[in-house]
ROLO-636936 format. One line per field, with one value per atom (N, C-alpha, C, CB): residue in three letters; atom name; x, y, z. Coordinates in nm, 2 decimals. Glycine has a CB too. Layout:
type <- c(ALA, ...)
atom <- c(CA, ...)
east <- c(X, ...)
north <- c(Y, ...)
up <- c(Z, ...)
***
This chain:
type <- c(MET, MET, MET, MET, THR, THR, THR, THR, GLY, GLY, GLY, GLY, ALA, ALA, ALA, ALA, LEU, LEU, LEU, LEU, CYS, CYS, CYS, CYS, PRO, PRO, PRO, PRO, GLY, GLY, GLY, GLY, SER, SER, SER, SER, PHE, PHE, PHE, PHE, ASP, ASP, ASP, ASP, PRO, PRO, PRO, PRO, VAL, VAL, VAL, VAL, THR, THR, THR, THR, ASN, ASN, ASN, ASN, GLY, GLY, GLY, GLY, HIS, HIS, HIS, HIS, LEU, LEU, LEU, LEU, ASP, ASP, ASP, ASP, ILE, ILE, ILE, ILE, PHE, PHE, PHE, PHE, GLU, GLU, GLU, GLU, ARG, ARG, ARG, ARG, ALA, ALA, ALA, ALA, ALA, ALA, ALA, ALA, ALA, ALA, ALA, ALA, ALA, ALA, ALA, ALA, PHE, PHE, PHE, PHE, ASP, ASP, ASP, ASP, GLU, GLU, GLU, GLU, VAL, VAL, VAL, VAL, VAL, VAL, VAL, VAL, VAL, VAL, VAL, VAL, THR, THR, THR, THR, VAL, VAL, VAL, VAL, MET, MET, MET, MET, VAL, VAL, VAL, VAL, ASN, ASN, ASN, ASN, LYS, LYS, LYS, LYS, SER, SER, SER, SER, LYS, LYS, LYS, LYS, LYS, LYS, LYS, LYS, GLY, GLY, GLY, GLY, MET, MET, MET, MET, PHE, PHE, PHE, PHE, SER, SER, SER, SER, ILE, ILE, ILE, ILE, ASP, ASP, ASP, ASP, GLU, GLU, GLU, GLU, ARG, ARG, ARG, ARG, ILE, ILE, ILE, ILE, GLU, GLU, GLU, GLU, MET, MET, MET, MET, LEU, LEU, LEU, LEU, GLU, GLU, GLU, GLU, VAL, VAL, VAL, VAL, ALA, ALA, ALA, ALA, THR, THR, THR, THR, ASP, ASP, ASP, ASP, HIS, HIS, HIS, HIS, LEU, LEU, LEU, LEU, PRO, PRO, PRO, PRO, ASN, ASN, ASN, ASN, VAL, VAL, VAL, VAL, ARG, ARG, ARG, ARG, VAL, VAL, VAL, VAL, GLY, GLY, GLY, GLY, SER, SER, SER, SER, TRP, TRP, TRP, TRP, TYR, TYR, TYR, TYR, GLY, GLY, GLY, GLY, LEU, LEU, LEU, LEU, LEU, LEU, LEU, LEU, VAL, VAL, VAL, VAL, ASP, ASP, ASP, ASP, TYR, TYR, TYR, TYR, ALA, ALA, ALA, ALA, ARG, ARG, ARG, ARG, GLN, GLN, GLN, GLN, GLU, GLU, GLU, GLU, GLY, GLY, GLY, GLY, PHE, PHE, PHE, PHE, SER, SER, SER, SER, ALA, ALA, ALA, ALA, ILE, ILE, ILE, ILE, VAL, VAL, VAL, VAL, LYS, LYS, LYS, LYS, GLY, GLY, GLY, GLY, LEU, LEU, LEU, LEU, ARG, ARG, ARG, ARG, SER, SER, SER, SER, ALA, ALA, ALA, ALA, ASN, ASN, ASN, ASN, ASP, ASP, ASP, ASP, PHE, PHE, PHE, PHE, ASP, ASP, ASP, ASP, TYR, TYR, TYR, TYR, GLU, GLU, GLU, GLU, LEU, LEU, LEU, LEU, GLN, GLN, GLN, GLN, MET, MET, MET, MET, ALA, ALA, ALA, ALA, GLN, GLN, GLN, GLN, MET, MET, MET, MET, ASN, ASN, ASN, ASN, ARG, ARG, ARG, ARG, THR, THR, THR, THR, LEU, LEU, LEU, LEU, THR, THR, THR, THR, GLY, GLY, GLY, GLY, VAL, VAL, VAL, VAL, ASP, ASP, ASP, ASP, THR, THR, THR, THR, LEU, LEU, LEU, LEU, PHE, PHE, PHE, PHE, LEU, LEU, LEU, LEU, PRO, PRO, PRO, PRO, ALA, ALA, ALA, ALA, ASN, ASN, ASN, ASN, PRO, PRO, PRO, PRO, ALA, ALA, ALA, ALA, HIS, HIS, HIS, HIS, GLY, GLY, GLY, GLY, PHE, PHE, PHE, PHE, LEU, LEU, LEU, LEU, SER, SER, SER, SER, SER, SER, SER, SER, SER, SER, SER, SER, LEU, LEU, LEU, LEU, ILE, ILE, ILE, ILE, LYS, LYS, LYS, LYS, GLU, GLU, GLU, GLU, VAL, VAL, VAL, VAL, ALA, ALA, ALA, ALA, THR, THR, THR, THR, PHE, PHE, PHE, PHE, GLY, GLY, GLY, GLY, GLY, GLY, GLY, GLY, ASP, ASP, ASP, ASP, VAL, VAL, VAL, VAL, THR, THR, THR, THR, GLY, GLY, GLY, GLY, MET, MET, MET, MET, LEU, LEU, LEU, LEU, PRO, PRO, PRO, PRO, PRO, PRO, PRO, PRO, PHE, PHE, PHE, PHE, VAL, VAL, VAL, VAL, GLN, GLN, GLN, GLN, ASP, ASP, ASP, ASP, ARG, ARG, ARG, ARG, LEU, LEU, LEU, LEU, THR, THR, THR, THR, ALA, ALA, ALA, ALA, ARG, ARG, ARG, ARG, ILE, ILE, ILE, ILE, ALA, ALA, ALA, ALA, GLU, GLU, GLU, GLU, ARG, ARG, ARG, ARG, ALA, ALA, ALA, ALA, ALA, ALA, ALA, ALA, GLU, GLU, GLU, GLU)
atom <- c(N, CA, C, CB, N, CA, C, CB, N, CA, C, CB, N, CA, C, CB, N, CA, C, CB, N, CA, C, CB, N, CA, C, CB, N, CA, C, CB, N, CA, C, CB, N, CA, C, CB, N, CA, C, CB, N, CA, C, CB, N, CA, C, CB, N, CA, C, CB, N, CA, C, CB, N, CA, C, CB, N, CA, C, CB, N, CA, C, CB, N, CA, C, CB, N, CA, C, CB, N, CA, C, CB, N, CA, C, CB, N, CA, C, CB, N, CA, C, CB, N, CA, C, CB, N, CA, C, CB, N, CA, C, CB, N, CA, C, CB, N, CA, C, CB, N, CA, C, CB, N, CA, C, CB, N, CA, C, CB, N, CA, C, CB, N, CA, C, CB, N, CA, C, CB, N, CA, C, CB, N, CA, C, CB, N, CA, C, CB, N, CA, C, CB, N, CA, C, CB, N, CA, C, CB, N, CA, C, CB, N, CA, C, CB, N, CA, C, CB, N, CA, C, CB, N, CA, C, CB, N, CA, C, CB, N, CA, C, CB, N, CA, C, CB, N, CA, C, CB, N, CA, C, CB, N, CA, C, CB, N, CA, C, CB, N, CA, C, CB, N, CA, C, CB, N, CA, C, CB, N, CA, C, CB, N, CA, C, CB, N, CA, C, CB, N, CA, C, CB, N, CA, C, CB, N, CA, C, CB, N, CA, C, CB, N, CA, C, CB, N, CA, C, CB, N, CA, C, CB, N, CA, C, CB, N, CA, C, CB, N, CA, C, CB, N, CA, C, CB, N, CA, C, CB, N, CA, C, CB, N, CA, C, CB, N, CA, C, CB, N, CA, C, CB, N, CA, C, CB, N, CA, C, CB, N, CA, C, CB, N, CA, C, CB, N, CA, C, CB, N, CA, C, CB, N, CA, C, CB, N, CA, C, CB, N, CA, C, CB, N, CA, C, CB, N, CA, C, CB, N, CA, C, CB, N, CA, C, CB, N, CA, C, CB, N, CA, C, CB, N, CA, C, CB, N, CA, C, CB, N, CA, C, CB, N, CA, C, CB, N, CA, C, CB, N, CA, C, CB, N, CA, C, CB, N, CA, C, CB, N, CA, C, CB, N, CA, C, CB, N, CA, C, CB, N, CA, C, CB, N, CA, C, CB, N, CA, C, CB, N, CA, C, CB, N, CA, C, CB, N, CA, C, CB, N, CA, C, CB, N, CA, C, CB, N, CA, C, CB, N, CA, C, CB, N, CA, C, CB, N, CA, C, CB, N, CA, C, CB, N, CA, C, CB, N, CA, C, CB, N, CA, C, CB, N, CA, C, CB, N, CA, C, CB, N, CA, C, CB, N, CA, C, CB, N, CA, C, CB, N, CA, C, CB, N, CA, C, CB, N, CA, C, CB, N, CA, C, CB, N, CA, C, CB, N, CA, C, CB, N, CA, C, CB, N, CA, C, CB, N, CA, C, CB, N, CA, C, CB, N, CA, C, CB, N, CA, C, CB, N, CA, C, CB, N, CA, C, CB, N, CA, C, CB, N, CA, C, CB, N, CA, C, CB, N, CA, C, CB, N, CA, C, CB, N, CA, C, CB, N, CA, C, CB, N, CA, C, CB, N, CA, C, CB, N, CA, C, CB, N, CA, C, CB, N, CA, C, CB, N, CA, C, CB, N, CA, C, CB, N, CA, C, CB, N, CA, C, CB, N, CA, C, CB, N, CA, C, CB, N, CA, C, CB, N, CA, C, CB, N, CA, C, CB, N, CA, C, CB, N, CA, C, CB, N, CA, C, CB, N, CA, C, CB, N, CA, C, CB)
east <- c(11.66, 11.74, 11.80, 11.65, 11.90, 11.96, 11.90, 12.11, 11.97, 11.92, 11.91, 12.01, 11.83, 11.81, 11.80, 11.69, 11.82, 11.80, 11.68, 11.93, 11.60, 11.49, 11.51, 11.35, 11.57, 11.61, 11.50, 11.74, 11.52, 11.43, 11.44, 11.28, 11.37, 11.38, 11.27, 11.35, 11.16, 11.05, 11.02, 11.10, 10.98, 10.96, 10.81, 11.05, 10.71, 10.72, 10.69, 10.62, 10.70, 10.66, 10.51, 10.70, 10.48, 10.34, 10.30, 10.32, 10.17, 10.12, 10.18, 9.97, 10.21, 10.27, 10.41, 10.28, 10.49, 10.62, 10.60, 10.69, 10.51, 10.49, 10.46, 10.38, 10.38, 10.35, 10.47, 10.25, 10.56, 10.69, 10.77, 10.77, 10.78, 10.86, 10.81, 10.86, 10.68, 10.62, 10.64, 10.47, 10.63, 10.66, 10.81, 10.61, 10.89, 11.04, 11.07, 11.12, 11.01, 11.03, 10.99, 10.96, 10.89, 10.84, 10.94, 10.70, 11.02, 11.11, 11.25, 11.10, 11.29, 11.43, 11.44, 11.49, 11.56, 11.58, 11.59, 11.71, 11.65, 11.67, 11.65, 11.81, 11.58, 11.56, 11.60, 11.41, 11.68, 11.72, 11.65, 11.87, 11.55, 11.49, 11.59, 11.35, 11.64, 11.75, 11.71, 11.86, 11.71, 11.68, 11.81, 11.64, 11.79, 11.90, 11.91, 11.89, 12.03, 12.05, 12.10, 12.16, 12.02, 12.06, 12.07, 11.95, 12.19, 12.22, 12.17, 12.36, 12.15, 12.10, 11.95, 12.15, 11.88, 11.74, 11.69, 11.67, 11.60, 11.55, 11.41, 11.53, 11.41, 11.28, 11.19, 11.31, 11.07, 10.97, 11.00, 10.83, 11.06, 11.10, 11.25, 11.03, 11.32, 11.46, 11.49, 11.51, 11.61, 11.65, 11.61, 11.80, 11.64, 11.61, 11.46, 11.66, 11.38, 11.23, 11.18, 11.16, 11.24, 11.20, 11.24, 11.27, 11.36, 11.40, 11.30, 11.54, 11.27, 11.18, 11.04, 11.16, 10.99, 10.86, 10.87, 10.81, 10.97, 10.99, 11.00, 11.12, 11.08, 11.09, 10.95, 11.18, 10.87, 10.74, 10.65, 10.67, 10.66, 10.57, 10.61, 10.59, 10.74, 10.78, 10.80, 10.91, 10.75, 10.77, 10.71, 10.70, 10.61, 10.54, 10.62, 10.40, 10.73, 10.81, 10.95, 10.84, 10.96, 11.08, 11.21, 11.06, 11.20, 11.33, 11.36, 11.32, 11.30, 11.32, 11.38, 11.19, 11.49, 11.55, 11.57, 11.69, 11.59, 11.60, 11.74, 11.49, 11.79, 11.92, 11.92, 12.03, 12.03, 12.04, 12.18, 12.02, 12.19, 12.32, 12.33, 12.33, 12.45, 12.49, 12.60, 12.54, 12.57, 12.67, 12.60, 12.78, 12.68, 12.63, 12.57, 12.75, 12.45, 12.37, 12.45, 12.24, 12.51, 12.59, 12.70, 12.64, 12.76, 12.86, 12.80, 12.93, 12.68, 12.62, 12.58, 12.49, 12.53, 12.50, 12.62, 12.44, 12.74, 12.86, 12.90, 12.97, 12.89, 12.93, 12.84, 12.91, 12.71, 12.62, 12.62, 12.48, 12.68, 12.69, 12.57, 12.71, 12.49, 12.37, 12.40, 12.26, 12.33, 12.35, 12.23, 12.39, 12.13, 12.00, 11.95, 11.90, 11.89, 11.81, 11.67, 11.88, 11.57, 11.43, 11.37, 11.36, 11.31, 11.24, 11.10, 11.32, 11.01, 10.87, 10.86, 10.78, 10.78, 10.75, 10.60, 10.80, 10.57, 10.43, 10.39, 10.41, 10.49, 10.45, 10.57, 10.41, 10.55, 10.66, 10.76, 10.60, 10.72, 10.82, 10.91, 10.74, 10.86, 10.95, 11.04, 10.86, 10.99, 11.08, 11.19, 11.00, 11.16, 11.27, 11.38, 11.21, 11.35, 11.45, 11.52, 11.39, 11.44, 11.50, 11.59, 11.39, 11.55, 11.63, 11.77, 11.57, 11.79, 11.92, 12.00, 11.91, 11.93, 12.00, 12.04, 11.91, 11.95, 11.98, 12.10, 11.86, 12.10, 12.22, 12.35, 12.19, 12.34, 12.47, 12.51, 12.44, 12.42, 12.45, 12.51, 12.33, 12.45, 12.50, 12.64, 12.41, 12.66, 12.80, 12.90, 12.79, 12.87, 12.96, 13.00, 12.91, 12.91, 12.94, 12.88, 12.89, 12.80, 12.73, 12.61, 12.83, 12.56, 12.44, 12.32, 12.44, 12.23, 12.11, 12.00, 12.07, 11.91, 11.79, 11.67, 11.78, 11.58, 11.46, 11.34, 11.44, 11.26, 11.15, 11.02, 11.14, 10.94, 10.81, 10.71, 10.80, 10.61, 10.51, 10.42, 10.42, 10.39, 10.30, 10.17, 10.28, 10.12, 9.98, 9.89, 9.95, 9.80, 9.71, 9.65, 9.61, 9.62, 9.56, 9.65, 9.52, 9.78, 9.88, 9.96, 9.98, 9.92, 10.00, 10.01, 9.95, 9.92, 9.92, 9.99, 9.78, 10.03, 10.09, 10.23, 10.07, 10.26, 10.40, 10.40, 10.45, 10.51, 10.53, 10.50, 10.66, 10.55, 10.54, 10.39, 10.62, 10.32, 10.18, 10.10, 10.12, 10.13, 10.05, 10.08, 10.10, 10.21, 10.24, 10.16, 10.39, 10.16, 10.09, 9.94, 10.11, 9.88, 9.74, 9.71, 9.68, 9.78, 9.76, 9.79, 9.85, 9.88, 9.91, 9.79, 10.04, 9.72, 9.60, 9.47, 9.59, 9.48, 9.37, 9.30, 9.27, 9.36, 9.29, 9.30, 9.36, 9.22, 9.21, 9.30, 9.07, 9.41, 9.50, 9.48, 9.65, 9.37, 9.34, 9.35, 9.20, 9.42, 9.44, 9.56, 9.32, 9.62, 9.74, 9.87, 9.74, 9.87, 9.99, 9.95, 10.07, 10.04, 9.99, 9.93, 10.12, 9.83, 9.76, 9.86, 9.66, 9.96, 10.05, 10.13, 10.14, 10.17, 10.24, 10.15, 10.30, 10.03, 9.93, 9.92, 9.79, 9.92, 9.92, 10.04, 9.90, 10.16, 10.28, 10.28, 10.40, 10.24, 10.23, 10.14, 10.19, 10.02, 9.93, 9.99, 9.80, 10.06, 10.12, 10.23, 10.18, 10.31, 10.42, 10.37, 10.51, 10.26, 10.20, 10.15, 10.09, 10.09, 10.04, 10.15, 9.96, 10.26, 10.38, 10.43, 10.49, 10.45, 10.50, 10.40, 10.52, 10.28, 10.18, 10.18, 10.04, 10.22, 10.23, 10.35, 10.22, 10.45, 10.58, 10.57, 10.69)
north <- c(8.42, 8.52, 8.62, 8.60, 8.69, 8.79, 8.93, 8.79, 9.02, 9.16, 9.21, 9.24, 9.32, 9.38, 9.53, 9.32, 9.60, 9.75, 9.77, 9.82, 9.87, 9.92, 10.07, 9.90, 10.10, 10.24, 10.32, 10.24, 10.45, 10.54, 10.68, 10.50, 10.78, 10.91, 10.94, 11.01, 10.87, 10.88, 11.02, 10.80, 11.10, 11.24, 11.27, 11.33, 11.23, 11.16, 11.01, 11.22, 10.94, 10.80, 10.78, 10.74, 10.68, 10.65, 10.52, 10.65, 10.49, 10.35, 10.24, 10.35, 10.28, 10.18, 10.14, 10.24, 10.24, 10.22, 10.13, 10.35, 10.16, 10.08, 9.94, 10.15, 9.92, 9.78, 9.70, 9.78, 9.76, 9.70, 9.67, 9.78, 9.77, 9.75, 9.64, 9.88, 9.63, 9.52, 9.39, 9.54, 9.38, 9.25, 9.21, 9.25, 9.31, 9.28, 9.24, 9.41, 9.30, 9.27, 9.13, 9.37, 9.08, 8.94, 8.84, 8.92, 8.88, 8.79, 8.79, 8.82, 8.91, 8.92, 8.94, 9.04, 8.90, 8.92, 9.07, 8.85, 9.15, 9.29, 9.37, 9.32, 9.48, 9.56, 9.71, 9.56, 9.77, 9.91, 9.99, 9.93, 10.07, 10.16, 10.27, 10.21, 10.29, 10.38, 10.50, 10.31, 10.62, 10.74, 10.78, 10.86, 10.77, 10.81, 10.96, 10.73, 11.01, 11.16, 11.19, 11.20, 11.28, 11.34, 11.49, 11.30, 11.54, 11.68, 11.77, 11.70, 11.71, 11.80, 11.82, 11.74, 11.74, 11.75, 11.82, 11.61, 11.92, 11.98, 11.92, 12.14, 11.84, 11.77, 11.87, 11.65, 11.82, 11.89, 11.89, 11.84, 11.77, 11.75, 11.73, 11.63, 11.77, 11.75, 11.60, 11.84, 11.56, 11.42, 11.39, 11.40, 11.48, 11.45, 11.44, 11.56, 11.52, 11.51, 11.37, 11.62, 11.33, 11.20, 11.09, 11.19, 11.09, 10.99, 10.98, 11.01, 11.10, 11.10, 11.04, 11.25, 11.08, 11.02, 10.87, 11.09, 10.83, 10.68, 10.61, 10.66, 10.67, 10.60, 10.58, 10.68, 10.68, 10.67, 10.57, 10.81, 10.58, 10.50, 10.35, 10.54, 10.32, 10.18, 10.13, 10.16, 10.21, 10.18, 10.05, 10.29, 10.00, 9.87, 9.75, 9.87, 9.78, 9.67, 9.66, 9.70, 9.57, 9.57, 9.54, 9.47, 9.48, 9.44, 9.54, 9.30, 9.66, 9.76, 9.88, 9.80, 9.93, 10.06, 10.15, 10.04, 10.27, 10.37, 10.44, 10.48, 10.45, 10.52, 10.61, 10.41, 10.67, 10.75, 10.72, 10.90, 10.75, 10.73, 10.82, 10.58, 10.88, 10.96, 10.88, 11.10, 10.83, 10.76, 10.63, 10.72, 10.54, 10.42, 10.33, 10.34, 10.29, 10.20, 10.07, 10.17, 10.02, 9.89, 9.91, 9.83, 10.03, 10.06, 10.05, 10.19, 10.11, 10.10, 9.96, 10.19, 9.88, 9.74, 9.67, 9.68, 9.69, 9.62, 9.67, 9.66, 9.80, 9.85, 9.79, 10.00, 9.77, 9.71, 9.56, 9.76, 9.50, 9.35, 9.29, 9.30, 9.36, 9.31, 9.27, 9.41, 9.16, 9.11, 9.12, 8.96, 9.20, 9.21, 9.35, 9.11, 9.39, 9.52, 9.48, 9.62, 9.54, 9.51, 9.63, 9.46, 9.62, 9.73, 9.69, 9.77, 9.78, 9.76, 9.80, 9.84, 9.73, 9.76, 9.79, 9.65, 9.91, 9.94, 9.91, 10.09, 9.91, 9.89, 9.83, 10.02, 9.81, 9.76, 9.87, 9.72, 10.00, 10.11, 10.10, 10.24, 10.08, 10.06, 9.95, 10.04, 9.84, 9.72, 9.75, 9.60, 9.82, 9.85, 9.93, 9.93, 10.03, 10.11, 10.03, 10.24, 9.97, 9.90, 9.78, 9.85, 9.71, 9.60, 9.64, 9.53, 9.76, 9.81, 9.83, 9.94, 9.90, 9.93, 9.80, 10.01, 9.70, 9.57, 9.50, 9.48, 9.50, 9.44, 9.51, 9.44, 9.64, 9.72, 9.69, 9.87, 9.69, 9.66, 9.52, 9.67, 9.42, 9.28, 9.28, 9.19, 9.35, 9.35, 9.41, 9.42, 9.52, 9.59, 9.52, 9.73, 9.46, 9.40, 9.26, 9.49, 9.21, 9.08, 9.10, 8.99, 9.22, 9.24, 9.22, 9.38, 9.13, 9.10, 9.20, 8.96, 9.22, 9.30, 9.21, 9.42, 9.21, 9.14, 9.23, 9.06, 9.20, 9.29, 9.23, 9.30, 9.32, 9.29, 9.37, 9.32, 9.30, 9.37, 9.45, 9.28, 9.57, 9.66, 9.59, 9.79, 9.61, 9.57, 9.65, 9.60, 9.58, 9.66, 9.78, 9.57, 9.78, 9.89, 10.01, 9.86, 9.99, 10.10, 10.12, 10.07, 10.04, 10.04, 10.17, 9.94, 10.26, 10.39, 10.50, 10.43, 10.47, 10.57, 10.60, 10.52, 10.73, 10.78, 10.90, 10.81, 10.93, 11.05, 11.17, 11.06, 11.18, 11.29, 11.32, 11.27, 11.21, 11.23, 11.28, 11.10, 11.22, 11.26, 11.40, 11.17, 11.45, 11.59, 11.68, 11.61, 11.64, 11.72, 11.73, 11.67, 11.62, 11.62, 11.71, 11.48, 11.69, 11.76, 11.91, 11.71, 11.95, 12.09, 12.16, 12.10, 12.09, 12.15, 12.12, 12.09, 12.08, 12.06, 11.93, 12.17, 11.83, 11.70, 11.62, 11.62, 11.53, 11.45, 11.33, 11.40, 11.32, 11.21, 11.12, 11.26, 11.12, 11.04, 10.89, 11.07, 10.81, 10.67, 10.64, 10.62, 10.74, 10.72, 10.72, 10.82, 10.78, 10.79, 10.79, 10.92, 10.76, 10.76, 10.89, 10.72, 10.89, 11.01, 11.12, 10.99, 11.09, 11.19, 11.25, 11.13, 11.17, 11.22, 11.31, 11.10, 11.27, 11.36, 11.50, 11.29, 11.50, 11.62, 11.70, 11.59, 11.64, 11.71, 11.77, 11.62, 11.69, 11.73, 11.85, 11.62, 11.85, 11.96, 12.08, 11.92, 12.07, 12.18, 12.24, 12.14, 12.16, 12.20, 12.28, 12.09, 12.23, 12.29, 12.43, 12.21, 12.44, 12.57, 12.67, 12.55, 12.62, 12.70, 12.76, 12.62, 12.67, 12.72, 12.81, 12.60, 12.79, 12.88, 13.02, 12.83, 13.03, 13.15, 13.23, 13.13, 13.17, 13.24, 13.34, 13.13)
up <- c(9.88, 9.81, 9.91, 9.71, 9.87, 9.97, 9.95, 9.94, 9.89, 9.89, 9.75, 9.97, 9.74, 9.61, 9.62, 9.53, 9.52, 9.51, 9.43, 9.45, 9.47, 9.39, 9.36, 9.47, 9.25, 9.22, 9.15, 9.14, 9.17, 9.10, 9.15, 9.11, 9.09, 9.13, 9.24, 9.02, 9.23, 9.34, 9.37, 9.46, 9.27, 9.29, 9.25, 9.21, 9.33, 9.46, 9.44, 9.55, 9.55, 9.56, 9.53, 9.69, 9.45, 9.41, 9.47, 9.26, 9.46, 9.50, 9.41, 9.50, 9.29, 9.20, 9.25, 9.06, 9.29, 9.35, 9.47, 9.39, 9.56, 9.68, 9.66, 9.77, 9.55, 9.52, 9.48, 9.40, 9.40, 9.37, 9.49, 9.26, 9.58, 9.70, 9.79, 9.79, 9.80, 9.88, 9.82, 9.89, 9.69, 9.62, 9.63, 9.47, 9.62, 9.63, 9.77, 9.59, 9.87, 10.01, 10.04, 10.10, 9.97, 9.99, 9.93, 9.93, 9.83, 9.76, 9.81, 9.62, 9.88, 9.92, 10.07, 9.84, 10.12, 10.27, 10.30, 10.31, 10.21, 10.23, 10.10, 10.29, 10.11, 9.99, 10.03, 9.94, 9.94, 9.96, 9.85, 9.96, 9.89, 9.79, 9.78, 9.84, 9.65, 9.63, 9.54, 9.56, 9.61, 9.53, 9.45, 9.63, 9.32, 9.24, 9.22, 9.10, 9.24, 9.24, 9.10, 9.34, 9.04, 8.90, 8.92, 8.79, 8.93, 8.96, 8.85, 8.99, 8.73, 8.62, 8.62, 8.49, 8.70, 8.71, 8.84, 8.70, 8.83, 8.95, 8.98, 8.92, 9.08, 9.12, 9.19, 9.20, 9.21, 9.29, 9.43, 9.26, 9.47, 9.61, 9.62, 9.67, 9.72, 9.74, 9.76, 9.86, 9.75, 9.78, 9.92, 9.76, 10.02, 10.16, 10.18, 10.25, 10.11, 10.12, 10.07, 10.05, 9.96, 9.89, 9.99, 9.76, 10.04, 10.14, 10.25, 10.19, 10.31, 10.42, 10.39, 10.47, 10.27, 10.23, 10.21, 10.10, 10.15, 10.13, 10.26, 10.04, 10.36, 10.49, 10.55, 10.58, 10.55, 10.61, 10.53, 10.61, 10.40, 10.31, 10.32, 10.17, 10.36, 10.37, 10.51, 10.29, 10.60, 10.75, 10.78, 10.83, 10.71, 10.74, 10.69, 10.68, 10.62, 10.56, 10.64, 10.41, 10.73, 10.82, 10.75, 10.93, 10.63, 10.56, 10.45, 10.50, 10.45, 10.35, 10.42, 10.28, 10.36, 10.40, 10.28, 10.48, 10.31, 10.20, 10.20, 10.22, 10.08, 10.06, 9.94, 10.05, 9.91, 9.79, 9.73, 9.82, 9.60, 9.53, 9.42, 9.49, 9.40, 9.28, 9.21, 9.32, 9.09, 9.01, 8.95, 9.10, 8.92, 8.86, 8.97, 8.79, 8.94, 9.03, 9.07, 8.98, 8.97, 8.99, 9.09, 8.86, 9.09, 9.19, 9.33, 9.17, 9.35, 9.48, 9.51, 9.47, 9.41, 9.44, 9.49, 9.31, 9.42, 9.46, 9.60, 9.36, 9.63, 9.76, 9.87, 9.77, 9.84, 9.94, 9.94, 9.91, 9.84, 9.84, 9.78, 9.97, 9.70, 9.64, 9.50, 9.64, 9.46, 9.32, 9.23, 9.33, 9.28, 9.20, 9.21, 9.25, 9.10, 9.09, 9.06, 8.99, 9.12, 9.09, 9.03, 9.22, 8.92, 8.85, 8.81, 8.72, 8.83, 8.78, 8.64, 8.87, 8.57, 8.42, 8.40, 8.33, 8.35, 8.32, 8.18, 8.34, 8.09, 7.94, 7.87, 7.88, 7.74, 7.65, 7.64, 7.51, 7.64, 7.63, 7.75, 7.63, 7.87, 7.99, 7.97, 8.12, 7.91, 7.89, 7.80, 7.84, 7.69, 7.59, 7.65, 7.47, 7.73, 7.80, 7.90, 7.86, 7.99, 8.10, 8.06, 8.20, 7.95, 7.91, 7.87, 7.78, 7.80, 7.77, 7.90, 7.69, 8.00, 8.12, 8.19, 8.22, 8.19, 8.26, 8.19, 8.25, 8.06, 7.99, 8.02, 7.84, 8.02, 8.05, 8.20, 8.04, 8.29, 8.43, 8.44, 8.52, 8.38, 8.38, 8.32, 8.30, 8.21, 8.14, 8.23, 8.01, 8.30, 8.38, 8.50, 8.42, 8.57, 8.70, 8.73, 8.81, 8.64, 8.67, 8.76, 8.74, 8.79, 8.86, 8.77, 8.92, 8.81, 8.74, 8.77, 8.76, 8.67, 8.70, 8.68, 8.59, 8.78, 8.78, 8.75, 8.91, 8.66, 8.62, 8.68, 8.47, 8.74, 8.80, 8.72, 8.95, 8.65, 8.58, 8.68, 8.50, 8.64, 8.73, 8.75, 8.67, 8.87, 8.90, 8.81, 9.06, 8.74, 8.65, 8.71, 8.59, 8.84, 8.90, 8.91, 9.05, 8.89, 8.90, 8.77, 9.01, 8.67, 8.54, 8.47, 8.45, 8.50, 8.43, 8.51, 8.40, 8.63, 8.72, 8.69, 8.87, 8.70, 8.70, 8.78, 8.55, 8.85, 8.93, 8.84, 8.99, 8.72, 8.64, 8.60, 8.51, 8.57, 8.53, 8.65, 8.48, 8.77, 8.89, 8.92, 9.01, 8.91, 8.94, 8.84, 8.93, 8.71, 8.61, 8.64, 8.47, 8.67, 8.70, 8.82, 8.72, 8.93, 9.05, 9.03, 9.16, 8.95, 8.93, 8.86, 8.83, 8.78, 8.71, 8.79, 8.57, 8.92, 9.00, 8.99, 8.97, 8.92, 8.91, 9.04, 8.80, 9.06, 9.18, 9.16, 9.21, 9.25, 9.24, 9.36, 9.23, 9.43, 9.54, 9.50, 9.60, 9.58, 9.56, 9.47, 9.50, 9.42, 9.33, 9.40, 9.22, 9.52, 9.61, 9.75, 9.57, 9.84, 9.98, 10.02, 10.07, 10.11, 10.15, 10.20, 10.25, 10.28, 10.33, 10.22, 10.45, 10.12, 10.01, 9.92, 9.92, 9.91, 9.84, 9.91, 9.83, 10.04, 10.12, 10.09, 10.27, 10.09, 10.06, 9.92, 10.08, 9.83, 9.69, 9.67, 9.60, 9.73, 9.73, 9.79, 9.80, 9.90, 9.97, 9.88, 10.10, 9.82, 9.73, 9.61, 9.69, 9.55, 9.43, 9.48, 9.37, 9.59, 9.64, 9.67, 9.77, 9.72, 9.75, 9.62, 9.82, 9.52, 9.39, 9.32, 9.30, 9.34, 9.27, 9.34, 9.29, 9.47, 9.54, 9.51, 9.69, 9.45, 9.42, 9.31, 9.39)
***
């Protein structure tokens, strides 16, 4: 296979995300982890911070690079010359939403979406849930890379001090 995009907000990157990146990297010659920019959402981390964390987290994957995009993902896929999008699915709810997106993307440009079921060890993980648990002092060890956990803990402390 050639190349694929792995899109998301990654605010922050979790071990569930990394599992999908690793599996996509094994299946494709090149994978671009794509931070999707949504100007109407204020993330915990800036786009640049997310890109930096993703670059460190995927450093062990030589055929993975990190980018960002504001707009339709399929336009980025076309610009990069990729014909596939890879998405992880945690549940039937994820599938219902992602199927609609996949069908729209296919209709617009012919770009296919490949779904990878989440590793059961990570199936409950979401960036939002991890941030919520960590904000209230819960232990999120093992749910995200240790250096990302350190950044998250520091950011929560910064916000609490404001």
